[in-house]
Backbone bond lengths (Angstrom), bond angles and torsions (degrees), N, CA, C in turn:
res aa  C-N    CA-C-N  psi(-1)  N-CA   C-N-CA  omega(-1)  CA-C   N-CA-C  phi
1 M - - - 1.442 - - 1.565 108.62 -
2 M 1.314 116.67 133.48 1.477 119.44 -178.91 1.531 110.89 -78.31
3 A 1.348 115.01 149.42 1.429 120.75 179.44 1.492 107.30 -58.21
4 G 1.318 116.51 143.03 1.458 120.87 175.71 1.558 114.53 85.64
5 M 1.295 117.33 -12.51 1.433 119.67 179.77 1.536 109.41 -96.02
6 N 1.359 115.21 115.20 1.446 121.68 -177.98 1.511 110.88 -103.91
7 T 1.361 114.15 111.89 1.470 118.94 -178.25 1.529 113.38 -101.06
8 E 1.389 114.66 3.65 1.465 122.01 -177.90 1.514 114.56 -96.53
9 T 1.360 115.25 -36.23 1.438 117.87 178.44 1.544 109.85 -130.60
10 C 1.330 114.99 151.06 1.497 119.86 177.54 1.533 108.28 -100.44
11 G 1.319 111.99 110.75 1.466 116.96 178.65 1.562 114.00 -69.60
12 P 1.279 118.14 152.83 1.497 120.13 -176.17 1.571 109.77 -62.24
13 A 1.282 117.74 -33.54 1.504 118.52 -179.15 1.496 110.27 -67.93
14 E 1.327 116.14 -41.62 1.503 119.05 177.05 1.472 111.20 -64.30
15 L 1.273 118.72 -45.05 1.514 122.10 179.35 1.532 110.96 -62.97
16 A 1.322 117.68 -41.54 1.428 122.87 175.68 1.521 111.43 -60.44
17 A 1.348 117.26 -43.82 1.494 119.63 176.72 1.453 112.09 -63.51
18 L 1.334 120.56 -42.64 1.440 122.41 178.89 1.485 110.11 -64.10
19 R 1.346 119.25 -41.91 1.505 121.65 178.49 1.527 108.61 -59.76
20 E 1.330 117.12 -43.25 1.454 120.21 -179.64 1.514 112.93 -62.18
21 I 1.335 116.72 -40.28 1.495 122.95 -176.61 1.522 107.15 -69.26
22 F 1.343 119.45 -47.48 1.451 121.67 -166.56 1.513 117.74 -102.23
23 A 1.281 118.70 -41.65 1.490 124.79 -163.13 1.544 110.43 -58.53
24 S 1.302 117.75 -35.66 1.498 118.55 -174.59 1.501 115.10 -95.47
25 R 1.336 115.32 0.97 1.480 119.15 179.14 1.484 112.59 -76.45
26 P 1.337 117.41 137.02 1.444 119.24 174.94 1.527 113.90 -58.46
27 G 1.270 115.57 138.51 1.465 118.42 179.27 1.485 114.77 85.17
28 A 1.321 120.97 -3.24 1.422 122.20 179.22 1.536 110.58 -58.33
29 A 1.248 120.96 126.01 1.475 123.11 179.91 1.487 107.71 -74.77
30 P 1.347 114.74 148.04 1.461 116.40 176.91 1.542 111.96 -65.56
31 P 1.294 118.48 157.00 1.462 120.18 179.43 1.543 110.49 -57.61
32 A 1.331 116.71 151.82 1.452 123.80 178.56 1.498 111.83 -69.73
33 G 1.311 115.94 -34.51 1.464 122.13 -176.71 1.532 110.28 96.81
34 W 1.314 116.25 159.56 1.456 120.03 -175.67 1.555 113.21 -68.95
35 E 1.335 114.72 -33.23 1.451 118.93 179.40 1.528 110.83 -64.23
36 A 1.277 117.87 -42.47 1.512 120.21 178.81 1.478 110.20 -66.94
37 V 1.332 116.86 -39.95 1.539 119.43 -179.48 1.493 109.09 -63.20
38 R 1.355 116.90 -48.51 1.515 120.84 -177.46 1.516 110.26 -61.78
39 S 1.375 115.51 -38.46 1.477 120.21 -179.23 1.524 109.24 -64.99
40 F 1.303 117.53 -44.27 1.462 123.32 177.45 1.516 111.01 -59.21
41 E 1.348 116.71 -45.05 1.428 122.49 -179.53 1.535 110.46 -62.95
42 A 1.295 116.76 -44.72 1.517 120.29 -179.93 1.500 110.13 -64.14
43 E 1.331 117.45 -43.62 1.466 122.19 -178.22 1.550 110.87 -61.67
44 H 1.332 118.42 -34.66 1.469 122.33 -176.85 1.502 115.70 -102.22
45 G 1.364 115.82 -7.33 1.425 119.40 178.84 1.535 115.25 68.32
46 V 1.358 113.02 37.09 1.413 120.76 178.67 1.551 113.33 -134.19
47 L 1.314 117.26 162.45 1.437 124.90 170.74 1.524 104.89 -114.02
48 L 1.271 117.66 113.79 1.521 120.21 -179.24 1.521 109.84 -58.74
49 P 1.299 117.78 144.30 1.475 118.85 175.48 1.481 112.95 -75.27
50 E 1.306 115.38 145.92 1.490 119.34 171.91 1.550 109.46 -80.40
51 P 1.244 118.90 153.82 1.433 130.23 -0.17 1.553 119.49 -83.33
52 Y 1.345 111.60 -2.23 1.451 117.11 179.86 1.528 114.37 -55.61
53 R 1.311 114.61 -37.01 1.512 120.48 -175.95 1.537 106.69 -61.66
54 T 1.295 118.10 -53.97 1.457 122.90 -179.57 1.479 112.67 -66.26
55 F 1.299 116.98 -36.36 1.482 121.20 178.14 1.552 110.76 -60.01
56 V 1.326 116.30 -48.29 1.520 118.90 -179.81 1.526 107.76 -65.64
57 A 1.306 121.33 -40.21 1.453 124.43 -173.66 1.550 111.14 -73.48
58 E 1.316 116.31 -35.03 1.474 117.95 -169.92 1.529 115.57 -121.15
59 V 1.314 120.44 -16.92 1.461 121.54 -174.25 1.492 112.76 -110.76
60 C 1.348 118.30 -60.86 1.422 123.16 -166.13 1.513 110.27 -161.26
61 D 1.355 118.39 139.66 1.499 121.54 178.15 1.530 106.32 -123.83
62 G 1.274 115.95 59.32 1.470 122.96 174.47 1.501 111.60 118.39
63 L 1.364 112.30 150.40 1.480 119.10 177.96 1.557 106.59 -151.39
64 P 1.369 115.96 114.69 1.471 120.35 -176.78 1.567 110.53 -58.25
65 A 1.316 118.43 -31.84 1.496 122.03 -178.67 1.537 112.57 -69.69
66 G 1.271 119.24 -18.95 1.507 118.87 179.39 1.529 108.20 124.71
67 P 1.342 115.59 -175.70 1.410 125.96 -9.85 1.545 112.67 -70.24
68 P 1.228 123.12 166.72 1.455 128.20 -21.32 1.515 113.63 -72.86
69 H 1.335 116.55 -157.33 1.522 121.31 -175.16 1.522 113.88 -46.95
70 Y 1.322 116.17 -50.23 1.417 119.50 -175.01 1.529 114.55 -93.75
71 G 1.314 115.79 20.72 1.479 120.29 172.78 1.537 113.69 102.43
72 L 1.349 113.39 151.81 1.428 123.19 173.07 1.474 106.53 -81.05
73 L 1.327 118.59 121.22 1.475 122.49 -176.96 1.569 111.18 -75.04
74 P 1.296 117.13 145.65 1.406 119.53 171.33 1.553 109.69 -67.16
75 L 1.337 115.48 157.06 1.459 122.69 -178.39 1.543 108.02 -52.27
76 A 1.308 115.99 133.95 1.502 125.36 173.89 1.510 113.33 79.33
77 E 1.314 119.77 2.51 1.492 118.95 177.61 1.518 110.85 -98.93
78 T 1.281 115.18 157.79 1.498 121.56 176.53 1.527 105.17 -120.53
79 P 1.399 118.25 157.36 1.421 120.72 -178.50 1.554 109.35 -69.32
80 Q 1.255 112.60 155.52 1.505 120.43 -178.22 1.485 113.29 -56.72
81 D 1.365 117.41 -31.11 1.429 120.92 -177.02 1.526 111.82 -92.68
82 W 1.308 119.43 11.18 1.490 123.42 -177.15 1.499 109.03 -66.55
83 G 1.364 119.69 -37.80 1.413 120.61 -177.87 1.493 114.75 100.87
84 A 1.343 117.27 129.89 1.432 123.91 -173.07 1.540 108.71 -80.53
85 D 1.349 120.02 -24.34 1.429 123.05 -173.84 1.559 114.57 -92.60
86 R 1.333 114.96 12.24 1.481 121.28 179.97 1.551 110.22 -73.65
87 P 1.298 115.13 157.71 1.461 116.48 176.12 1.518 113.02 -68.48
88 E 1.380 117.55 165.12 1.375 120.88 -179.91 1.570 110.47 -65.31
89 R 1.285 116.98 138.86 1.416 122.80 178.87 1.573 106.85 -78.92
90 L 1.309 116.18 130.95 1.473 121.87 -175.58 1.539 107.05 -115.96
91 L 1.301 118.37 86.35 1.415 120.68 -174.33 1.545 113.61 -71.27
92 A 1.332 116.18 -23.90 1.461 118.05 -179.98 1.512 112.85 -78.29
93 E 1.384 115.21 -16.24 1.491 117.85 177.68 1.546 108.92 -77.72
94 P 1.270 118.37 138.17 1.487 118.69 -176.89 1.549 113.92 -62.35
95 F 1.342 112.97 137.31 1.490 117.72 173.92 1.512 105.10 -63.13
96 P 1.341 116.35 130.90 1.471 122.05 -171.77 1.503 120.64 -76.64
97 L 1.333 118.48 -12.83 1.450 121.02 -175.52 1.503 113.63 -104.06
98 T 1.306 113.39 151.34 1.467 117.03 170.50 1.586 110.56 -126.27
99 G 1.332 114.89 -2.94 1.469 118.86 177.90 1.507 106.96 -152.62
100 A 1.358 116.00 162.93 1.457 122.24 -178.24 1.511 110.55 -50.73
101 W 1.365 114.30 145.03 1.496 120.94 172.94 1.478 106.42 -137.67
102 L 1.337 117.90 103.61 1.424 122.48 173.72 1.539 108.54 -93.28
103 W 1.326 117.08 90.90 1.503 117.65 -174.23 1.486 110.37 -69.14
104 E 1.321 117.86 -19.90 1.469 121.09 175.25 1.551 109.66 -61.18
105 E 1.361 117.43 -26.35 1.486 120.01 -176.32 1.550 108.69 -111.73
106 D 1.264 118.19 10.66 1.475 121.15 -175.45 1.592 108.06 -96.72
107 D 1.293 113.14 115.45 1.488 119.24 -173.96 1.548 112.53 -68.00
108 T 1.341 116.65 -23.22 1.463 117.18 177.80 1.479 112.79 -73.45
109 V 1.320 120.36 -18.94 1.479 126.27 -179.16 1.560 111.14 -75.64
110 V 1.362 115.19 -30.87 1.429 120.75 -177.52 1.536 113.94 -55.36
111 E 1.334 113.41 -36.60 1.477 121.23 -176.13 1.517 112.33 -77.80
112 L 1.340 118.51 -10.53 1.462 118.90 -176.08 1.536 113.07 -83.79
113 S 1.375 114.08 150.61 1.403 118.50 171.79 1.550 108.86 -76.70
114 V 1.328 117.70 168.94 1.468 122.17 -177.57 1.572 107.19 -58.70
115 E 1.285 114.47 -42.39 1.502 118.88 -176.70 1.541 109.27 -66.87
116 E 1.307 116.60 -42.93 1.496 121.52 177.77 1.560 110.96 -59.55
117 F 1.366 112.13 -47.06 1.464 119.22 -178.39 1.568 109.03 -60.64
118 E 1.343 115.65 -48.49 1.436 117.40 -177.56 1.528 112.51 -65.04
119 A 1.272 120.37 -35.53 1.454 124.56 172.85 1.472 112.67 -60.46
120 R 1.329 115.24 -41.58 1.515 118.21 -176.85 1.482 111.85 -73.74
121 T 1.323 119.47 -32.29 1.448 121.96 -179.40 1.572 114.22 -94.59
122 A 1.254 117.62 -12.74 1.453 119.82 -176.48 1.569 112.48 -56.53
123 T 1.391 115.17 -41.49 1.426 115.35 179.99 1.521 115.12 -66.02
124 V 1.286 115.29 -26.91 1.467 120.93 177.83 1.505 109.02 -63.89
125 F 1.314 115.89 -46.01 1.485 120.22 179.13 1.547 114.20 -72.91
126 D 1.314 116.60 -35.17 1.446 120.45 -165.94 1.553 118.81 -117.18
127 H 1.323 119.77 -1.71 1.426 121.68 -178.96 1.545 110.88 -115.40
128 G 1.336 112.56 130.28 1.475 121.61 168.35 1.508 116.89 68.59
129 S 1.346 117.86 19.71 1.442 119.51 177.59 1.530 111.17 -140.40
130 L 1.312 113.59 152.49 1.436 124.62 -179.22 1.551 105.31 -107.51
131 L 1.351 117.04 133.86 1.393 120.94 176.88 1.549 112.87 -74.61
132 L 1.349 115.81 125.44 1.486 121.14 178.89 1.523 109.24 -93.51
133 G 1.319 117.76 -31.34 1.487 122.94 -175.90 1.489 113.18 154.32
134 T 1.329 114.93 -171.66 1.455 120.60 -174.60 1.528 109.71 -134.26
135 D 1.338 116.21 149.43 1.447 122.88 167.97 1.561 109.35 -97.00
136 G 1.279 117.91 9.47 1.444 121.62 -176.49 1.526 112.57 84.42
137 C 1.318 114.45 173.10 1.493 121.56 -179.99 1.527 112.05 52.37
138 G 1.329 117.57 37.20 1.437 118.95 174.82 1.529 113.15 74.88
139 M 1.327 121.57 15.18 1.431 123.72 175.05 1.507 111.94 -98.75
140 Y 1.326 115.36 109.27 1.439 122.69 -171.00 1.551 110.18 -111.51
141 W 1.342 116.05 139.71 1.431 120.82 174.40 1.513 109.53 -104.58
142 H 1.383 112.76 129.06 1.462 121.09 -179.60 1.452 112.36 -119.68
143 L 1.328 117.91 147.38 1.450 122.46 171.93 1.518 103.51 -108.46
144 V 1.332 116.07 119.40 1.498 119.31 178.62 1.447 111.27 -70.42
145 V 1.318 119.38 129.19 1.485 124.98 -177.91 1.510 113.61 -112.62
146 T 1.324 116.95 -13.43 1.464 121.22 -176.08 1.559 108.86 -143.70
147 G 1.268 116.19 136.22 1.465 120.32 173.96 1.535 108.96 108.21
148 P 1.320 116.21 -176.04 1.526 121.31 -173.61 1.474 111.33 -63.70
149 Q 1.306 121.02 -26.25 1.503 121.32 178.78 1.468 114.40 -91.67
150 R 1.307 118.63 16.22 1.473 123.87 -179.09 1.583 109.05 -49.84
151 G 1.294 114.85 129.40 1.437 122.71 179.97 1.572 115.32 93.63
152 H 1.306 116.29 -12.20 1.445 120.83 -179.35 1.504 110.43 -86.99
153 V 1.277 116.66 150.02 1.459 122.42 177.92 1.551 106.36 -103.33
154 W 1.298 116.25 134.57 1.502 122.55 179.51 1.532 110.95 -125.81
155 Q 1.311 116.37 146.45 1.428 120.33 167.15 1.520 107.41 -101.38
156 I 1.372 113.92 128.69 1.436 119.22 -179.69 1.468 106.70 -126.40
157 A 1.357 115.80 124.88 1.440 122.46 -175.63 1.534 110.47 -139.34
158 G 1.325 116.14 -175.55 1.474 119.77 179.42 1.519 114.15 -63.22
159 E 1.308 118.50 -19.81 1.406 122.57 -176.75 1.578 112.62 -91.51
160 G 1.343 115.83 -24.30 1.432 119.82 -179.31 1.553 112.10 156.39
161 A 1.306 114.86 -166.76 1.505 123.77 -173.63 1.501 108.68 -123.56
162 L 1.293 121.14 125.13 1.404 127.63 175.74 1.528 116.33 -125.44
163 P 1.342 119.12 136.66 1.390 118.11 176.90 1.547 111.52 -82.22
164 F 1.284 118.44 144.80 1.468 120.36 173.33 1.536 109.59 -87.21
165 G 1.302 117.14 130.10 1.440 121.61 169.68 1.545 118.69 86.18
166 P 1.362 120.61 23.59 1.444 116.40 173.81 1.554 111.64 -65.86
167 D 1.307 115.61 153.74 1.429 123.59 179.85 1.560 114.48 -72.52
168 A 1.289 117.76 -19.23 1.408 121.31 -176.10 1.502 113.78 -57.64
169 P 1.325 119.32 139.16 1.480 123.51 -177.10 1.552 109.29 -66.25
170 D 1.348 120.83 -25.30 1.440 119.78 179.31 1.481 112.37 -97.77
171 A 1.359 120.09 18.37 1.444 124.92 179.98 1.517 111.16 -58.23
172 L 1.338 119.23 134.70 1.472 120.47 178.53 1.516 109.18 -71.95
173 M 1.328 120.77 -32.47 1.462 125.56 179.99 1.498 108.93 -122.95
174 P 1.305 119.30 75.02 1.488 117.40 -178.62 1.581 108.92 -75.07
175 G 1.306 111.86 156.36 1.411 121.78 -178.49 1.497 113.43 160.40
176 T 1.298 115.97 -173.40 1.498 119.89 175.20 1.567 107.16 -83.84
177 P 1.314 117.87 124.86 1.483 120.47 -177.68 1.552 110.19 -69.07
178 G 1.368 112.10 156.78 1.454 117.48 172.71 1.548 108.79 101.55
179 F 1.367 112.88 165.70 1.473 118.92 -175.97 1.522 112.74 -59.77
180 T 1.317 118.34 -41.65 1.480 121.57 -177.24 1.519 108.28 -66.58
181 G 1.347 118.66 -43.94 1.440 122.24 179.06 1.536 111.40 -60.61
182 W 1.320 114.45 -44.38 1.458 121.11 178.38 1.526 112.53 -59.52
183 A 1.357 116.57 -47.00 1.452 124.44 -178.11 1.511 107.87 -64.21
184 A 1.356 116.18 -47.98 1.485 119.75 -178.66 1.535 112.68 -62.82
185 H 1.284 115.21 -35.44 1.482 121.82 176.85 1.573 109.89 -60.47
186 W 1.336 113.66 -48.42 1.467 121.22 175.96 1.576 111.27 -59.10
187 A 1.372 116.06 -50.08 1.402 120.71 -172.79 1.535 109.89 -63.72
188 S 1.330 118.75 -27.55 1.423 123.49 -179.20 1.555 111.71 -77.91
189 G 1.298 115.07 -10.70 1.523 119.49 -179.93 1.499 115.68 82.06
190 R 1.326 116.96 12.10 1.473 118.22 -176.38 1.538 110.58 -81.45
191 D 1.278 117.13 153.33 1.431 122.08 177.55 1.534 111.90 -71.92
192 W 1.326 117.79 148.36 1.440 121.69 177.41 1.549 109.84 -65.93
193 F 1.328 113.05 -41.26 1.481 119.84 -176.58 1.556 105.71 -114.47
194 P 1.291 121.23 94.12 1.454 124.62 -171.57 1.531 113.41 -63.41
195 D 1.327 118.15 -26.22 1.441 121.58 -178.21 1.516 113.74 -93.30
196 A 1.357 116.23 0.73 1.449 118.35 -173.59 1.518 111.03 -81.27
C-alpha cells in the first residue's frame, strides 16, 4: 500500500469528491446501500477497500458513461465480454502482483505452452480484484480488494497488467493512486497513457 492511501476509512473530502464526480451525471445508478455491500462482502469473504466501499453504499452503483469507456459496473457484475466459460473469480485470494507485468515483453513467457501461460496469468485476472469495467478490446479495470495492492486500480489486458497511479517518474499510467484518483483522472478527461 502506498503512503497516504487509506483503504480503511473514507475521508469526507474523498467522499465529497466522488459525489461531485458521479452524483449529478445522467444515468448514475442509485447507491447499492449498506445491506447489499455487506452481503457481497460476506459472500466473497472480503472487506471492500475505502473509499469504494462507501461510494457504492452511499453514492452510486454504476454509471454507463464511465469510467471506463464502457461504463462503471455495478457491484458484483462483470462486463458483457468477460466470457461465461471463465473460471470462478476468487476475491478472497490475494491479488498476485505488486508491480507492473507486461507478459508481452517477458522473455520467460515465450517458452510457455498456451496452457502454462494461461495458468500463470489466471490469478492476475481472477484473484483478489473486483471488476470495475472495460475499455473494450480485452482491457479490463480492476480494483484490488485483497493483498498488498488492496485499494489500487489496475488495468489488466492481453498484453499485461499495469497499476494506475504509481509515483514512479517512469510510470506508464501516472496519477493519484486509488479509486478516487482513478475516477478524478477520468472526470478531468485526461488520457490513461499520457505518452501514447
